[in-house]
SEZAKOL-590033 format. One record per residue: x, y, z of N, C-alpha, C in turn; residue number from 1. Coordinates in nm, 4 decimals. Example, Ala and Ser with C-alpha at 12.3 -4.5 7.8 and 13.67 -1.06 7.14 Angstrom:
// residues 2
1.3190 / -0.5690 / 0.7800 / 1.2300 / -0.4500 / 0.7800 / 1.3200 / -0.3300 / 0.7800 / 1
1.2850 / -0.2250 / 0.7080 / 1.3670 / -0.1060 / 0.7140 / 1.2900 / 0.0030 / 0.7870 / 2
This chain:
// residues 92
7.8040 / 12.0129 / -1.9951 / 7.8346 / 12.1781 / -1.9908 / 8.0459 / 12.1081 / -1.9525 / 1
8.1609 / 12.1885 / -2.0180 / 8.2512 / 12.1591 / -1.9782 / 8.3046 / 12.1584 / -1.9154 / 2
8.3633 / 12.1009 / -1.8576 / 8.4926 / 12.1159 / -1.6912 / 8.5276 / 12.1770 / -1.6776 / 3
8.5463 / 12.2214 / -1.5651 / 8.6174 / 12.3186 / -1.4683 / 8.7157 / 12.2896 / -1.4193 / 4
8.8500 / 12.3818 / -1.4131 / 8.9886 / 12.4324 / -1.4039 / 8.9041 / 12.3330 / -1.2118 / 5
9.0388 / 12.2284 / -1.1350 / 9.0298 / 12.1584 / -1.0351 / 8.9070 / 12.0107 / -1.0062 / 6
8.8226 / 12.0233 / -1.1006 / 8.7047 / 11.8945 / -1.1661 / 8.8072 / 11.7928 / -1.1582 / 7
8.8122 / 11.6891 / -1.0823 / 8.7351 / 11.5364 / -1.1913 / 8.6960 / 11.4585 / -1.3108 / 8
8.7789 / 11.4226 / -1.4380 / 8.8102 / 11.3807 / -1.5207 / 8.8616 / 11.2513 / -1.5723 / 9
8.7811 / 11.1742 / -1.6517 / 8.7905 / 11.0412 / -1.6732 / 8.8842 / 11.0778 / -1.7995 / 10
9.0197 / 11.0118 / -1.7749 / 9.0583 / 10.9745 / -1.9293 / 9.0530 / 10.8495 / -1.9731 / 11
9.0439 / 10.8538 / -2.1019 / 9.0834 / 10.7204 / -2.1848 / 9.1668 / 10.6402 / -2.1790 / 12
9.2329 / 10.5600 / -2.1561 / 9.3689 / 10.4702 / -2.1581 / 9.3694 / 10.3416 / -2.1849 / 13
9.4437 / 10.2797 / -2.2772 / 9.4918 / 10.1498 / -2.2360 / 9.5657 / 10.0911 / -2.1240 / 14
9.5477 / 9.9886 / -2.1015 / 9.5699 / 9.8939 / -1.9104 / 9.6240 / 9.7885 / -1.9445 / 15
9.7763 / 9.7405 / -1.8910 / 9.8632 / 9.6324 / -1.8679 / 9.9364 / 9.5911 / -1.7830 / 16
9.9605 / 9.4693 / -1.7528 / 9.9858 / 9.4551 / -1.6002 / 10.1285 / 9.5584 / -1.5770 / 17
10.0934 / 9.6061 / -1.4268 / 10.2735 / 9.6739 / -1.3997 / 10.3514 / 9.5908 / -1.3451 / 18
10.4664 / 9.6637 / -1.2691 / 10.5196 / 9.5054 / -1.2119 / 10.5306 / 9.4658 / -1.1009 / 19
10.4628 / 9.5874 / -1.0032 / 10.4450 / 9.5119 / -0.8839 / 10.2893 / 9.4816 / -0.8502 / 20
10.2355 / 9.4685 / -0.7597 / 10.0924 / 9.4309 / -0.7022 / 10.0327 / 9.5816 / -0.7183 / 21
9.9420 / 9.6026 / -0.7296 / 9.8410 / 9.7152 / -0.6512 / 9.8898 / 9.8504 / -0.7856 / 22
9.9688 / 9.8173 / -0.8959 / 10.0128 / 9.9811 / -1.0345 / 9.9585 / 9.8677 / -1.1381 / 23
9.9181 / 9.9365 / -1.2324 / 9.8929 / 9.8821 / -1.4193 / 10.0421 / 10.0646 / -1.4472 / 24
10.0021 / 9.9237 / -1.5509 / 10.1252 / 10.0168 / -1.6427 / 9.9995 / 10.0682 / -1.7166 / 25
10.0546 / 10.1959 / -1.8057 / 9.8814 / 10.2772 / -1.8464 / 9.9647 / 10.3650 / -1.9674 / 26
9.8982 / 10.4129 / -2.0983 / 9.9084 / 10.4429 / -2.1828 / 9.8005 / 10.5114 / -2.2130 / 27
9.8128 / 10.6213 / -2.2848 / 9.7073 / 10.7499 / -2.3031 / 9.7072 / 10.7997 / -2.3806 / 28
9.6589 / 10.8646 / -2.5261 / 9.6963 / 10.9023 / -2.6269 / 9.6103 / 11.0763 / -2.5828 / 29
9.7366 / 11.1660 / -2.5490 / 9.7268 / 11.3373 / -2.6111 / 9.7702 / 11.3677 / -2.7429 / 30
9.7732 / 11.5447 / -2.7238 / 9.7762 / 11.5873 / -2.8600 / 9.9389 / 11.6000 / -2.9017 / 31
10.0075 / 11.5708 / -2.7672 / 10.1329 / 11.6116 / -2.8222 / 10.1823 / 11.4193 / -2.8706 / 32
10.1331 / 11.3356 / -2.8822 / 10.1572 / 11.2023 / -2.8862 / 10.1598 / 11.1140 / -2.7378 / 33
10.1483 / 10.9437 / -2.7967 / 10.1313 / 10.9110 / -2.6806 / 10.2590 / 10.9292 / -2.5461 / 34
10.2215 / 10.9228 / -2.4012 / 10.2366 / 10.9114 / -2.3292 / 10.2107 / 10.7882 / -2.2074 / 35
10.3448 / 10.6942 / -2.1622 / 10.2858 / 10.5776 / -2.0844 / 10.3208 / 10.5637 / -1.9721 / 36
10.2979 / 10.4862 / -1.8576 / 10.3450 / 10.5332 / -1.7110 / 10.3029 / 10.4373 / -1.5787 / 37
10.3273 / 10.4729 / -1.5475 / 10.2624 / 10.3455 / -1.4014 / 10.1273 / 10.4798 / -1.3497 / 38
10.0137 / 10.3533 / -1.2703 / 9.9522 / 10.4110 / -1.1723 / 9.9319 / 10.3073 / -1.0952 / 39
9.7388 / 10.4327 / -1.0041 / 9.8137 / 10.2617 / -0.8605 / 9.6489 / 10.2135 / -0.8897 / 40
9.6340 / 10.1498 / -0.9113 / 9.4700 / 10.0421 / -0.9502 / 9.3511 / 10.1046 / -0.8470 / 41
9.3653 / 10.1966 / -0.8483 / 9.2413 / 10.3276 / -0.7767 / 9.2579 / 10.3908 / -0.8061 / 42
9.3289 / 10.4578 / -0.9477 / 9.3513 / 10.5672 / -0.9694 / 9.2921 / 10.5007 / -1.1628 / 43
9.2283 / 10.4230 / -1.1143 / 9.1961 / 10.3095 / -1.3119 / 9.0306 / 10.2824 / -1.2856 / 44
8.9542 / 10.3351 / -1.3324 / 8.8118 / 10.2963 / -1.3848 / 8.7574 / 10.1852 / -1.5016 / 45
8.6971 / 10.1146 / -1.4638 / 8.6549 / 9.9740 / -1.6340 / 8.5187 / 10.0498 / -1.6345 / 46
8.4572 / 10.1157 / -1.7417 / 8.2987 / 10.0888 / -1.7613 / 8.2435 / 10.0473 / -1.9133 / 47
8.2302 / 9.9397 / -1.8485 / 8.1692 / 9.8483 / -2.0736 / 8.2993 / 9.8586 / -2.0180 / 48
8.3387 / 9.7677 / -2.1917 / 8.4474 / 9.7943 / -2.2600 / 8.6258 / 9.8750 / -2.2397 / 49
8.5586 / 9.9480 / -2.1503 / 8.6869 / 10.0921 / -2.1508 / 8.7637 / 10.1542 / -2.0311 / 50
8.8533 / 10.1390 / -2.0807 / 8.9174 / 10.2164 / -1.9509 / 8.9173 / 10.3582 / -1.8989 / 51
8.9475 / 10.3811 / -1.8268 / 9.0496 / 10.5158 / -1.7974 / 9.0779 / 10.5636 / -1.6977 / 52
9.2069 / 10.6564 / -1.7073 / 9.2249 / 10.7302 / -1.5479 / 9.2094 / 10.8499 / -1.5545 / 53
9.2065 / 10.8388 / -1.3688 / 9.1115 / 11.0102 / -1.2576 / 9.2761 / 11.0789 / -1.3625 / 54
9.2258 / 11.1947 / -1.3744 / 9.3357 / 11.3171 / -1.4149 / 9.2513 / 11.4433 / -1.2871 / 55
9.2327 / 11.5649 / -1.3142 / 9.2042 / 11.6769 / -1.2565 / 9.2458 / 11.7107 / -1.3960 / 56
9.1095 / 11.8304 / -1.3920 / 9.1733 / 11.9754 / -1.4737 / 9.2369 / 12.1116 / -1.4681 / 57
9.3446 / 12.1126 / -1.5341 / 9.4424 / 12.2647 / -1.4989 / 9.3563 / 12.3944 / -1.5874 / 58
9.3393 / 12.3224 / -1.7363 / 9.3258 / 12.4480 / -1.8029 / 9.2263 / 12.3810 / -1.9178 / 59
9.1453 / 12.4766 / -1.9258 / 8.9958 / 12.4536 / -2.0197 / 9.0972 / 12.5134 / -2.1713 / 60
9.0575 / 12.4716 / -2.2567 / 9.0745 / 12.5748 / -2.3761 / 8.9355 / 12.4989 / -2.4982 / 61
8.9669 / 12.6137 / -2.6040 / 8.8031 / 12.5316 / -2.6987 / 8.8646 / 12.3812 / -2.7216 / 62
8.9096 / 12.2921 / -2.7981 / 8.9256 / 12.1839 / -2.8172 / 8.9657 / 12.0763 / -2.7378 / 63
9.0910 / 12.1372 / -2.6347 / 9.0851 / 12.0577 / -2.5155 / 9.1263 / 12.1280 / -2.4291 / 64
9.1730 / 11.9467 / -2.3340 / 9.1596 / 12.0259 / -2.1680 / 9.2704 / 12.0143 / -2.1369 / 65
9.3801 / 12.0761 / -2.0739 / 9.5067 / 12.0348 / -1.9659 / 9.4663 / 11.9660 / -1.8740 / 66
9.5187 / 11.8885 / -1.8316 / 9.4188 / 11.7726 / -1.6780 / 9.6226 / 11.7222 / -1.6376 / 67
9.6328 / 11.7075 / -1.5392 / 9.7154 / 11.6409 / -1.4425 / 9.6523 / 11.4447 / -1.4600 / 68
9.7416 / 11.3799 / -1.5578 / 9.6611 / 11.2993 / -1.5072 / 9.7210 / 11.2074 / -1.3180 / 69
9.6757 / 11.0755 / -1.3584 / 9.6922 / 11.0484 / -1.2122 / 9.8169 / 10.9038 / -1.2595 / 70
9.9242 / 10.9654 / -1.1622 / 10.0078 / 10.8063 / -1.1921 / 10.1681 / 10.9035 / -1.2417 / 71
10.2489 / 10.7778 / -1.2742 / 10.3671 / 10.8179 / -1.2535 / 10.4124 / 10.8125 / -1.4063 / 72
10.4972 / 10.9285 / -1.5273 / 10.4350 / 10.8926 / -1.6549 / 10.6423 / 10.9176 / -1.6722 / 73
10.6055 / 10.8798 / -1.8167 / 10.8220 / 10.8093 / -1.8221 / 10.8534 / 10.9348 / -1.8681 / 74
10.7843 / 11.0397 / -1.9900 / 10.7987 / 11.1347 / -2.0479 / 10.6935 / 11.2969 / -2.0174 / 75
10.6687 / 11.2937 / -1.8892 / 10.6297 / 11.3865 / -1.8575 / 10.5774 / 11.3921 / -1.7175 / 76
10.5382 / 11.4974 / -1.6475 / 10.5321 / 11.5793 / -1.4948 / 10.3896 / 11.4693 / -1.4709 / 77
10.3174 / 11.4625 / -1.5837 / 10.1644 / 11.3835 / -1.5609 / 10.0902 / 11.5487 / -1.6808 / 78
10.1489 / 11.6227 / -1.6698 / 10.0216 / 11.6996 / -1.7542 / 10.0401 / 11.5800 / -1.9496 / 79
9.9400 / 11.6355 / -1.9705 / 9.8775 / 11.6631 / -2.0663 / 9.8001 / 11.7015 / -2.1226 / 80
9.7665 / 11.7195 / -2.2512 / 9.5951 / 11.8394 / -2.2766 / 9.5574 / 11.7533 / -2.4136 / 81
9.4368 / 11.6510 / -2.4058 / 9.3484 / 11.5653 / -2.4365 / 9.2349 / 11.6573 / -2.4678 / 82
9.1954 / 11.5860 / -2.5848 / 9.0735 / 11.6158 / -2.6303 / 8.9643 / 11.6446 / -2.5993 / 83
8.8998 / 11.7212 / -2.5555 / 8.8300 / 11.7271 / -2.4729 / 8.6736 / 11.6275 / -2.4822 / 84
8.6449 / 11.6122 / -2.6218 / 8.5174 / 11.5399 / -2.7183 / 8.5942 / 11.3411 / -2.5916 / 85
8.6481 / 11.3739 / -2.5936 / 8.6975 / 11.2504 / -2.5042 / 8.7241 / 11.1641 / -2.3655 / 86
8.7271 / 11.3018 / -2.2742 / 8.7349 / 11.3483 / -2.1452 / 8.5694 / 11.2803 / -2.1099 / 87
8.5690 / 11.2062 / -1.9842 / 8.4074 / 11.2380 / -1.9384 / 8.4352 / 11.2481 / -1.7715 / 88
8.3084 / 11.3493 / -1.7343 / 8.2781 / 11.3314 / -1.6482 / 8.3240 / 11.2559 / -1.5331 / 89
8.4807 / 11.2725 / -1.3767 / 8.4160 / 11.2341 / -1.2804 / 8.3099 / 11.1623 / -1.1982 / 90
8.2319 / 11.0811 / -1.1831 / 8.1607 / 11.0685 / -1.0906 / 8.1630 / 11.0620 / -0.9776 / 91
8.0338 / 11.0458 / -0.8279 / 8.1007 / 10.9807 / -0.7007 / 8.1897 / 11.1062 / -0.6241 / 92
């Protein structure tokens, strides 16, 4: 079942060390290109060798979700279109 607006999901991300303790530099591939910014470490989830950032679903389309990524990003307010096939439902 596809996520619905208001639900939390996990979006794949690449994570590197941030400038301050408790934050990481994250890079997310979106439908519009790559976006980077900073997120708190508790907004990042490690599952096996993969890393994800929490995001809230804002809108659902047939092929992608518009989500609000946790964190502060350089070229966006955190709203991003992510391919539905890449997103995992957040549990707990």
